[in-house]
N, C-alpha and C positions, 0 to 999 in steps of 0.2 A: 683561606683567609680566615679571619676570626670573627667570626669571632664571637663569639661567646661571651662573650666573655667580658664582663665588667665594662661595657661600653656605655653604660647608662650614666648620664650626667644630669643633675638637677640644679636649677637656679631659681630661687624665688624672687619674683620681680613685683614691686609695687606697680599698680596700673598707671601711676603717674610717670613712671620712667624706669630706667635700668637700675638694677640693684648691684650689690657687690658679690664677692665670692661666696657662694655657698661653701755609652759606647766608649769606646775608647777615643772618641773624637775629643777635641779640646773642650774643656768646660769653661763657661763664662757666664756671668750674670749681667753683662752689658745690656742696656735697654735696647729694644727694637720696636719699631712701629708696626703694629699688627692690625689688620682689618678685623671688623666684627663678623660674626656669623650673620648671614643674610637669609631672611625668610623668603623662600621661593614660592611656597604654596601652603596656605592654611585654609582648610575647608570649614568654614564657620556654620555650614548648613546641616552638618551631621555630627554624630557622636561616635568616636572610634579612634583608630590610630593606624599609622603605617608601620609595617613590621619587617620589611626586607627591601633591599635595593641592589641593583647592579648597574654599573655604567659601562655599556658596550663601546661607546665612543663619546666624544664631547657632545654630539648632537643626537645621541640615541641612548636614553636612560630608561630603565624599567624599575617600577616599584610595586609593591603589593600591600594591601591593608584590609581592614574590616570596619564596618559600621553597624550600629544597632541602636534601637530606641531605648533598650533597657540595659545596655552594656554587656550583652551576651555575645562573645566573639564566636560562639559555635553555630550561629545562625548562618546556613549556607547562602541565604539571600543577601547577606551583608558582605560577602567576600568580593574584592575587586582588584583590578590592576590599574596602574597609571603608567602612561608612556610619554616621555618627553622626546619629541621629534620635530625638528624644524622650528624650534623656538617656543613651543607651547606644550602644556600637559593635557593629555587626553585620557579620559577614563574608559576602561574596557572590562569586559567580563573575563573571569578565569577561563583558560582554554578548555574546551570540551574533551580534549585529548587526555586530560588528567583523570577522566572517568569518575568525576565526583570527589576525588581525593584532593580537596582544595584547602584543607586546614593546615595551619602552621607552615605556610609556604616558605620556600627558600629559593632565591634567585642567584644565578651566577652566569658569567659569560666570558668569552675570549674575543668577541668582536660582534658587530651588528648582525652578522649572519650565523651566529652561534650563541644564542641565549637559551639557558636552561632554567626550568622551573620544576621544583620538587614539592609535593604536597602529601598530606596523609589524610586518611578517612576515619570514619567512626569505628570501623573494624580494624584500625591500625594498618590497613593496606597502604602501600606507597604508590603514588602516581608520579610519572615523569613525562615531560614534554620538552621539545626543543624547537625554538624559532630559527628557521633557516634564512631569514631575511625577507621572506614573503608570507609564510604561514607556519602554524604550529604543526609539528609532527609528533605522533605518539612514539614513546621509547619504552621498550620492555622494562618491567619493574626489576630493581636489584633484589637479590635474595634477602629474605628477612622481612620484618615488619616494624612499624613504629614511626618515629620522626627522624628524618635525615638531619643530623646535627651540624655537620660540616661538609663543605664542598670545595673542590678546586677544579676548574675547567681550563684546560690548556688548548684543546682542539676538539672538533667534532668526534674524533676517535681517541681522545685521551681525557677522560673525566674520572675523578676520584670522589668518593663520598664516604662519610662515616655513618654507619647505621648499627649502633651497638658499640660497646667499649673496646672490644678486642679484635674487631674486624674492620678492614677497609675494603670497599668494593670498587673495582676498576672497570670502566667501559672502554672497549677497544674499537668501537664502531659497529660491532656485530653482537657482542654479548657481554655480560657482566662476569667478572672473575673475583672470587673471594680470596683475600689475602689476610692470613693470620698475623696479628701484630705482636711484637715481643712483650708489650705491656698495654695497659688500658690507655686509650687516647681520648682527649677532650677537644683538641683543636688540630687544624690542618692548614698548611700553607706552603708555597714553593714558587720557584721561578721558572721551572721547566719540567718536562716529563721525567728527567733524570736527576732532579734536585727538589725533592719534596720532603717536608718535615711533618711529623705528627708528635704532639707532646701530650703528656698526661701524668700517670703515676704508675709505680710498680709496688707490689706487695711482697717481694722477696729480694734477696741480695743484700749488698752492703748497706748498713744503716737501718735495716728493718728488724724489728724485735730486738733482742739483746739489750744492751745498755740504753736506757731511755725509753724502751718499749714503743718505738715509733711503728705505726701501723702501715705507713706508706712513705715513699720517697719520690722526688720528681723523676720523670722519665722523658727522654727525647729519642725519637726513632727517625732514621733517614732512609729514604728510597733513592737508590742510585740508578734506577732504570731496570734493575735486575732483582734486587731483594731488599727487604726491610732489615735494618740492623740497629741495635741500640748503641748510643754513644754515652759516655760517662757524663754525669751531671753532679754538682755538689750535693752532699747529704746534709740533713738538718737534725738538730737535737735540742730540746729545751733543757736549760739548766735545772738542777734540783731546787725545789721539789718539782718533779715532772708533772704537768697537768694530765688529766685522764684522756686516754685515747688520742694521743698526738699523731699527727701525720702531715706530710707535705705533698703538694701536687702542683703541676703546671696547668693553667687554664687557657692560655692563649699563646699564639706564635705569629710573628710577622717576619717574613723572609724578604730582605731587601736585595740580596745578591748571594751567590754561592759563598762569599766570604763575609757576609754580614746577616745575621738573623738574631731576633730578640724573642725571648720567651718569658712569660710572667705567670705568677701564681701566688700561693700562700702556704705558710706553715701554721697550722691551727690545731684545735683540739675540741673535745666535747665540753661545751660551756655549761655552767650552772651547777657543777658538782663540787666545786671547792670555793672557798671564800676569796682567796687571793689568787687571781688569774693573771698569768703573764700576758703581755700584748701579743696580738697576732703578728706574725713576721711576714712582711712583704718580700716576695721573691722576684728578682729581675736578673735574667741571665743574657749574655751576649755571646754569639758564635762568631769566631774570627776566621773561620775557614779550616781550623784544625781542632779546636776544642771550645767548650763552653766555659765562660768566665762569669763569676758572680759580680754584679754591679751594685754597689752600695749607693745610698743617697749622697750625692756630692754637694759640697758647700756651694751655695749660690745657684744650684740647679734643682729647682722644685719639680722638674719633670720626672725625675727618676723615682720619686716616691709614689707614682701613680701607675696604673696599668696602661699598656699601649692599646690604642684603638685600631690604628692602621698606619700605613706609611705611604708617602708620595713617591712619584717616579724618580725624583731627585734624591731620595733617601731621607727627606724630612719626616718626622714622626709626630703623630698626635698622641699625647699621653692624657687619657681621659679626653674630654672635649673642651677643656678649659686651658690646656697647655700645649704649645707647639714647640718642638725642638728642631731647629734648622739643621741642614746637613753639616754645618760648621760646629754644631753643638750648643747653639744659643737657645736657652729656654725662655719663652715669653708667655705671658698670660693673655688669653683671648677675651675679647669683650662679647657681649650678647646684644641682640637686636632689641629694640623697644617693642613691647607687646601692648598695643593700644587697647584701651577700654572701649569696647563697642559691642553692639548686638546684645546678647544676653548676659554679658559680663557686668556685674554690679559694681558700684563705686568702691565697695570694700573687698571685691574679689582679688585674690592674689594668684598670679599666673606662674606656671613653671614650664620650662622648655625641656623636654626629654628627647634625646637623640640616641637611637640604637637600632640598627647599626650605622656606621659611617664607612664609606669606601672612597678611594681616589677616582678621579675622572681622567681617563687616558688622554695623553697628549696635552695636558694642562697641569697647572699646579693646584687645581681645585680639589676640594673634598666635598662630597655630598652625603648628608645624613637624613634619616627619616625617623619619625616617632610621633610625638603629639605635643600640643599645647594643652596643659592641664590647668584648669581654673578651679581653685578652691574657694568656694563661697557657700554661704548658708542656704540650704534648701534647693540648690540647683547647681551641683558641681558639673563641670563640662570637660570633655576631652575631645580635641579636634585634630584630625589627621594633619600632619605637618611634614614639610620637606624644607631643608635648609642647606645652604652652601657656605664654604669658607675658602678663601684664597689667600695664602700667606704672601707677604710682599717679597720681592726679590732681594737677595742680600746686597748690601752696598758694595 
């Protein structure tokens, strides 16, 4: 899942009310009625944020976050879990089975009896634990150290993680196996154990160096259950005069089905070295089951100019967290909830809702996102851990 990847959305709201904006499927700009994001949980008693979430089922959702009096997320006493079970959110401590490696947590799951949490420690060690429906179980650490950047959990004996750019680690229920990737990977997603994609960049091959001096090009790699193989993707080149140190990369991927996947990234360069700089090029690719196609911004479809956050079970896509694209290809703008002025929010305080990451809720059309409400005000800026949901209306 992604995601990494540019799922941060910011909207400045006056405390008096809501503010304004900060595939090969049919394209349409026809209006559609879309519900607002709904605030499910805002903790006004602490300062911090939620950083990861996984929906094991409609009635079993896990999230993790941190709080601190001084805004220091490295305080181990401020790390916590939240679990939604049976209609309400309950706060919990990080599992002891992580052996203290509780920072930069990442949650993923394939069901209520298979929830995984990955964390890192001050010495860059990795901790792993699995919830089996009744209790947390310690899982051996994958090879390497640092922060687990991407995960994909298919089953208790089929788990993939990215730990480093050129390696993917696989858990088969007994041990971790290291798989060398054909190129550097930034993101991971798939539909099954024999249909997994990793995307990132390559530093050799067509389009690298030579004319234009590109340092990197997008890379997409597929796991078919047996091996990782590279698949061709478009190459990019800036027109003359070429800016310094140009390069292209894919930063996220969303796999809807074996015949539909989306990858996004950017074609950029080293800024600040020349007076006239070209614009950064947004990259959006779609897999049709046989090859990757470049998708340009379509007339009347504002979604395609944004990065994809996640996809729903019906194939609907969130582009950023302000645009929803229905399975039929209709792009609509989402509204935000009212953030009321109360507690320590002053009359002149301006509030922002930040959501990152966002994931689909199994068995529903809902999405759930975690992050923070950030209040900009003189002398007492606030950050409050926040959980929000969005449910698109059904197509007429």
